[in-house]
C-alpha positions in Angstrom: 136.2 -16.9 123.7 134.5 -15.0 126.6 131.0 -15.9 127.6 128.3 -13.0 127.4 128.2 -12.8 131.2 132.1 -12.3 131.3 131.9 -9.7 128.7 129.4 -8.0 130.7 131.3 -8.1 133.7 134.5 -6.9 132.0 132.5 -3.9 130.4 130.8 -2.9 133.6 134.5 -2.9 135.4 136.0 -0.7 132.5 132.8 1.5 132.7 133.2 2.2 136.5 137.1 2.4 136.5 138.4 4.0 133.3 136.3 7.4 132.9 138.7 10.2 133.6 141.9 8.2 133.7 144.7 8.7 131.2 145.6 5.6 129.4 149.0 5.6 127.9 149.6 4.2 124.6 147.3 3.5 121.6 145.5 0.6 120.1 144.3 -0.3 116.6 141.2 -2.6 116.5 139.5 -4.1 113.7 135.8 -5.1 114.1 133.6 -6.5 111.6 130.0 -5.2 111.2 128.5 -8.5 112.3 130.4 -8.7 115.5 129.9 -5.0 116.3 126.1 -5.4 115.8 126.0 -8.6 117.9 128.0 -6.8 120.8 125.5 -3.8 120.8 122.8 -6.3 120.8 124.2 -8.1 123.7 124.1 -5.2 125.9 120.5 -4.3 124.8 121.5 -1.5 122.6 118.7 -1.0 119.9 119.5 2.4 118.6 119.6 2.1 114.5 122.6 4.4 114.9 124.6 1.4 116.3 122.7 -1.6 115.1 121.4 -0.6 111.6 122.4 -1.8 108.4 125.7 -1.4 106.9 124.2 0.6 104.1 122.9 3.1 106.5 126.3 4.0 107.7 126.2 2.7 111.4 128.8 4.2 113.8 131.0 2.5 116.4 129.2 1.1 119.4 129.3 3.4 122.4 129.5 0.4 124.6 
């Protein structure tokens, strides 16, 4: 499992290098609610739209 610092470094790299690039292929991911919320909190995202309760119908983390 990656450390939080490594995840942040990887996310920063992708944010800086991927916008505007066509990435071939497709991927399907399955993320559990708890992991999504922890990921969002790791990056300081506090918007209830992303870290609210499951019952509130949160959306995918924009990070």
